[in-house]
C-alpha positions as CSV (number, residue, x, y, z in Angstrom):
1,M,124.4,47.4,140.0
2,N,125.1,43.8,138.9
3,S,124.3,40.8,141.1
4,N,125.9,37.4,140.6
5,R,123.6,34.6,139.8
6,T,125.1,31.1,140.1
7,N,123.8,27.7,141.2
8,A,122.7,27.6,144.8
9,T,120.0,26.1,146.9
10,P,117.1,28.6,147.2
11,H,115.5,29.5,150.5
12,K,112.7,27.2,151.5
13,Q,109.7,28.2,149.6
14,K,106.1,28.1,151.0
15,R,104.7,26.7,147.7
16,H,106.2,24.4,145.1
17,L,106.9,25.3,141.5
18,K,105.0,22.8,139.4
19,T,107.6,22.3,136.7
20,K,107.7,18.6,135.8
21,P,104.7,18.5,133.4
22,V,105.9,21.7,131.8
23,L,109.4,20.2,131.3
24,L,108.0,17.0,129.8
25,V,105.9,19.0,127.3
26,I,108.8,21.2,126.2
27,G,111.1,18.2,126.0
28,I,108.6,16.6,123.5
29,L,108.4,19.8,121.5
30,L,112.1,20.2,121.4
31,L,112.6,16.5,120.3
32,A,110.1,17.1,117.5
33,N,111.9,20.2,116.4
34,V,115.2,18.3,116.5
35,L,113.8,15.5,114.4
36,W,112.4,18.0,111.9
37,F,115.7,19.7,111.7
38,I,117.6,16.5,111.1
39,A,115.1,15.5,108.4
40,W,115.6,18.8,106.8
41,L,119.4,18.5,106.8
42,I,119.2,14.9,105.6
43,P,116.8,14.9,102.7
44,N,117.8,11.5,101.3
45,G,117.4,9.6,104.5
46,S,119.8,8.2,107.1
47,S,122.3,7.0,104.5
48,A,123.1,10.7,103.9
49,T,124.7,11.0,107.4
50,N,128.0,9.8,105.9
51,E,127.9,12.6,103.3
52,E,131.0,14.7,103.3
53,V,130.3,18.3,104.2
54,A,134.0,19.5,104.6
55,A,137.5,18.2,104.4
56,V,140.9,19.1,105.8
57,D,144.0,17.7,104.2
58,G,141.9,15.0,102.6
59,E,140.3,14.0,105.9
60,E,136.5,14.3,105.6
61,I,134.0,15.7,108.0
62,T,130.7,13.9,107.6
63,R,127.2,15.3,108.0
64,A,126.7,13.1,111.1
65,E,129.8,14.6,112.8
66,W,128.5,18.1,111.9
67,L,125.1,17.4,113.5
68,A,126.6,15.8,116.6
69,A,128.9,18.8,117.1
70,M,126.0,21.3,116.7
71,E,123.9,19.4,119.2
72,Q,126.8,19.2,121.7
73,Q,127.8,22.8,121.4
74,H,124.3,24.4,121.2
75,G,121.6,21.9,121.9
76,R,122.1,21.6,125.7
77,A,122.4,25.3,126.2
78,A,119.3,26.0,124.1
79,L,117.2,23.5,126.0
80,L,118.5,24.8,129.3
81,E,117.5,28.3,128.4
82,L,114.0,27.2,127.3
83,V,113.5,25.1,130.4
84,N,114.6,27.9,132.7
85,E,112.2,30.3,131.1
86,K,109.3,27.8,131.6
87,V,110.3,27.2,135.2
88,M,110.2,30.9,135.8
89,A,106.8,31.2,134.0
90,A,105.5,28.5,136.4
91,A,106.9,30.4,139.3
92,A,105.2,33.6,138.2
93,D,101.8,31.8,138.1
94,D,102.4,30.1,141.4
95,Y,103.4,33.3,143.3
96,G,101.1,35.7,141.4
97,I,104.1,37.6,140.0
98,E,103.8,39.9,137.0
99,V,106.4,41.5,134.8
100,S,105.3,44.4,132.6
101,D,106.7,45.6,129.3
102,K,107.8,48.8,131.0
103,E,109.9,46.8,133.5
104,I,111.6,44.9,130.6
105,D,112.3,48.1,128.8
106,L,113.9,49.6,131.9
107,E,116.0,46.5,132.4
108,L,117.3,46.7,128.8
109,A,118.0,50.4,129.2
110,M,120.0,49.7,132.4
111,M,122.1,47.1,130.6
112,R,122.8,49.5,127.7
113,T,123.9,52.1,130.3
114,A,126.3,49.7,131.9
115,Q,128.1,49.3,128.5
116,D,130.5,46.7,129.9
117,G,129.9,44.0,127.3
118,T,128.9,41.4,129.9
119,E,125.2,41.3,129.1
120,E,125.4,39.1,126.0
121,L,121.6,38.9,125.8
122,L,121.6,42.5,124.7
123,Y,123.1,41.4,121.4
124,A,120.6,38.7,120.6
125,S,119.4,39.1,117.0
126,D,115.8,38.1,117.9
127,S,114.3,40.9,120.0
128,E,111.5,38.7,121.3
129,R,113.9,36.1,122.6
130,Q,115.8,38.9,124.2
131,R,112.8,40.1,126.0
132,D,111.8,36.5,127.0
133,K,115.2,36.1,128.7
134,V,115.0,39.4,130.5
135,K,111.4,38.5,131.7
136,A,112.6,35.2,133.1
137,Q,115.4,36.9,135.0
138,L,113.1,39.5,136.4
139,I,110.7,36.7,137.6
140,L,113.6,34.9,139.3
141,E,114.6,38.1,141.1
142,K,111.1,38.8,142.2
143,V,110.6,35.3,143.6
144,L,113.9,35.6,145.5
145,T,113.2,39.0,147.0
146,K,109.4,38.9,147.5
147,D,109.9,38.6,151.3
148,V,112.8,41.0,151.7
149,L,111.8,44.5,152.9
150,I,113.8,47.5,151.9
151,E,113.2,50.9,153.6
152,D,111.9,53.7,151.5
153,Q,114.7,56.0,152.6
154,A,117.3,53.5,151.4
155,I,115.7,53.5,148.0
156,E,115.5,57.3,147.8
157,D,119.1,57.6,149.0
158,F,120.4,55.2,146.3
159,Y,118.5,57.1,143.6
160,E,119.9,60.5,144.7
161,D,123.4,59.1,144.8
162,N,123.1,57.4,141.4
163,R,121.0,59.6,139.2
164,A,123.4,59.3,136.3
165,I,122.6,55.6,136.0
166,Y,119.0,56.5,135.1
167,D,120.0,59.2,132.6
168,V,120.2,56.8,129.6
169,K,121.9,58.3,126.5
170,D,121.1,57.6,122.9
171,S,122.6,54.3,121.9
172,Y,123.4,52.8,118.5
173,R,123.5,49.1,117.6
174,T,126.8,49.1,115.7
175,S,128.9,46.7,113.6
176,M,132.3,47.1,112.1
177,I,134.7,45.7,109.6
178,V,138.3,46.1,110.6
179,L,140.9,46.1,107.8
180,N,144.6,46.7,107.4
181,S,144.5,49.9,105.3
182,K,142.3,52.7,104.0
183,A,142.6,51.2,100.5
184,E,141.1,47.9,101.8
185,A,138.4,49.8,103.6
186,E,137.5,51.7,100.4
187,E,137.3,48.4,98.5
188,A,134.9,47.0,101.2
189,I,132.8,50.2,100.9
190,K,132.5,49.6,97.1
191,E,131.2,46.1,97.7
192,L,128.7,47.4,100.2
193,D,127.5,50.1,97.8
194,N,127.0,47.3,95.2
195,G,124.7,45.4,97.5
196,S,127.0,43.1,99.5
197,S,125.9,42.1,103.0
198,F,127.7,44.0,105.8
199,E,127.5,41.0,108.1
200,A,128.8,38.6,105.4
201,L,131.6,41.0,104.5
202,A,132.6,41.3,108.1
203,R,132.9,37.5,108.5
204,E,134.9,37.3,105.3
205,R,137.2,40.3,105.5
206,S,137.5,41.6,109.0
207,I,140.9,41.1,110.6
208,D,139.3,41.4,114.1
209,N,138.3,37.8,114.7
210,A,136.2,38.4,117.8
211,T,133.8,40.8,116.1
212,G,134.2,39.3,112.6
213,N,132.8,36.0,113.7
214,L,129.7,37.9,114.9
215,G,129.2,39.6,111.6
216,G,131.0,42.7,113.0
217,D,128.6,43.2,115.9
218,I,130.1,45.3,118.7
219,G,126.8,45.9,120.5
220,F,125.4,49.3,121.6
221,V,127.6,52.3,121.4
222,S,126.9,55.8,122.8
223,P,128.6,59.0,121.6
224,G,131.7,59.7,123.6
225,Q,131.7,56.2,125.2
226,A,135.1,55.7,126.9
227,S,135.3,51.9,126.3
228,I,135.1,52.3,122.5
229,D,137.7,53.6,120.1
230,P,137.4,57.4,120.0
231,Q,136.8,57.5,116.2
232,I,133.9,55.1,116.5
233,A,132.4,56.9,119.5
234,K,132.8,60.2,117.7
235,T,131.3,59.0,114.4
236,V,128.4,56.7,115.4
237,E,125.7,59.3,115.9
238,S,126.3,60.8,112.4
239,I,125.4,57.5,110.6
240,E,121.9,56.9,109.6
241,P,120.6,53.3,110.4
242,G,121.3,51.1,107.5
243,S,124.2,53.1,106.1
244,W,127.9,53.0,106.8
245,S,130.8,55.3,107.4
246,A,133.8,56.4,105.4
247,P,137.1,54.6,106.4
248,L,138.0,55.4,110.1
249,V,141.6,55.2,111.2
250,L,141.6,53.6,114.7
251,E,144.0,54.2,117.6
252,D,145.9,51.0,116.9
253,G,146.5,52.0,113.2
254,R,144.0,49.7,111.7
255,T,141.1,51.0,109.6
256,A,137.4,50.3,110.2
257,V,134.1,50.8,108.4
258,I,131.1,50.9,110.7
259,T,127.4,50.6,110.3
260,V,124.4,51.4,112.5
261,K,121.7,48.8,112.6
262,E,119.3,50.7,114.9
263,K,119.1,53.8,117.1
264,I,117.5,53.7,120.5
265,E,116.5,57.1,121.9
266,G,117.8,57.9,125.3
267,R,115.6,59.0,128.2
268,T,115.8,59.9,131.8
269,F,113.9,57.7,134.3
270,G,112.2,59.3,137.2
271,F,112.2,58.0,140.8
272,D,108.7,56.5,140.6
273,E,109.7,54.6,137.4
274,V,112.8,53.0,139.0
275,K,112.0,52.6,142.7
276,E,110.9,49.0,142.4
277,H,114.0,48.2,140.3
278,I,116.2,49.8,143.0
279,S,114.3,48.0,145.8
280,R,114.8,44.7,144.1
281,E,118.5,45.2,143.5
282,L,119.1,46.3,147.1
283,A,117.2,43.2,148.2
284,L,119.3,40.9,146.0
285,E,122.4,42.3,147.7
286,Q,121.0,41.1,151.1
287,L,120.6,37.5,150.0
288,P,123.3,35.2,151.6
289,Q,123.7,33.3,148.3
290,S,123.1,33.9,144.6
291,V,120.5,31.7,142.9
292,S,119.9,30.7,139.3
293,P,116.7,29.1,137.9
294,E,118.5,25.7,137.9
295,A,118.4,25.6,141.6
296,F,114.7,25.2,141.5
297,W,115.1,22.0,139.5
298,Q,116.6,20.1,142.3
299,E,113.9,20.9,144.8
300,F,111.1,20.1,142.4
301,D,112.5,17.1,140.6
302,A,112.7,18.6,137.2
303,E,113.5,16.3,134.3
304,W,114.9,17.0,130.8
305,F,116.4,15.4,127.7
306,Y,119.9,15.2,129.3
307,G,118.9,13.3,132.4
308,E,118.6,14.4,136.0
309,G,117.8,18.0,136.9
310,E,120.6,20.5,137.4
C-alpha cells in the first residue's frame, strides 16, 4: 500500500509546529559545514577557485564551477531533507508522537517486500540516515492521521486479505557488474580476487550505466523475485556476503558478476505487530489530499538558506 505524498496545505492544526528557531540553527550549522568543506577543497585560499580540475577538448572546468555545480545539484536537496526531518521532530514533540525502532524496522521490511524500486531511501549507504528518513515520514503520517478513526474490523479484514504482504522473505543487498562476455567477466573476477573494489570496478567496467553509476547497486533481491533477471534471482541466496558469483549469463545475452553486501533475514509479522501500520495506511487513504513536510513550512513561516519557505 503506497500513498502519494506531494505538496498540499494541511488540515488546520490545533497547535503550531515551532519550526523557525530550529531552522535557523540548522541553517547556521549547514553554512558552517559548507564553509569547512570549501576550505578543505581549496587548501591554498580563494585564488585556487580558478584551478583546473578537468578539461574537455581543451576547455577547462575550474574548481569554482565544480563547487557551484555540486551545491546546485545536491546542496538544496540535502538541506531540504534535513529541514524536513527537523520539522517532523518538532511536530513529534508538539503532538506527543513517538516512533519506535520496531516501527522503523517494520516500515523498512514493507519497503523491501514491495520490491518495486521506488523506495530509493532503501538504498542509502548510511543506515542511520536511512532510519532518520523513515522516522520523519512516520511522524508526518501520524500527525496527519491522528484524528482519523478506523474500525477494528476494517483493520482485521485488510490483514486477512493481505497476509502475504507481512510474510517477508530473506533479502540480499546486491550489486552487479554487467559485461559483454564471459571472458570479460572472468577478467573482472580476477581483479576482484586480487583486491579490487567491486564498487570501483562496476563504475569503471559495467556496461549497464544505470547500475554502474551506483557502483553496481541493484538494491534488495529475494530468491525467485520476478522483477529480477532469473539467473540473479536464482543465484543470490548461494553467495556469502562479501563474496561474488561466477559469471552469470543473463536473459539479454550479457554476462554479470554479482556480489551480496548483506543478508536480511525474513520473518512473518503477526496481526498485533502490524495493526497500527494498517490503521495508519487506511487512514491516509481517507485524506482528501496528500501532504508533505514542506506544507507545514507555509503555515508556520519556516525560513531557510534558499529564501522563503516551500
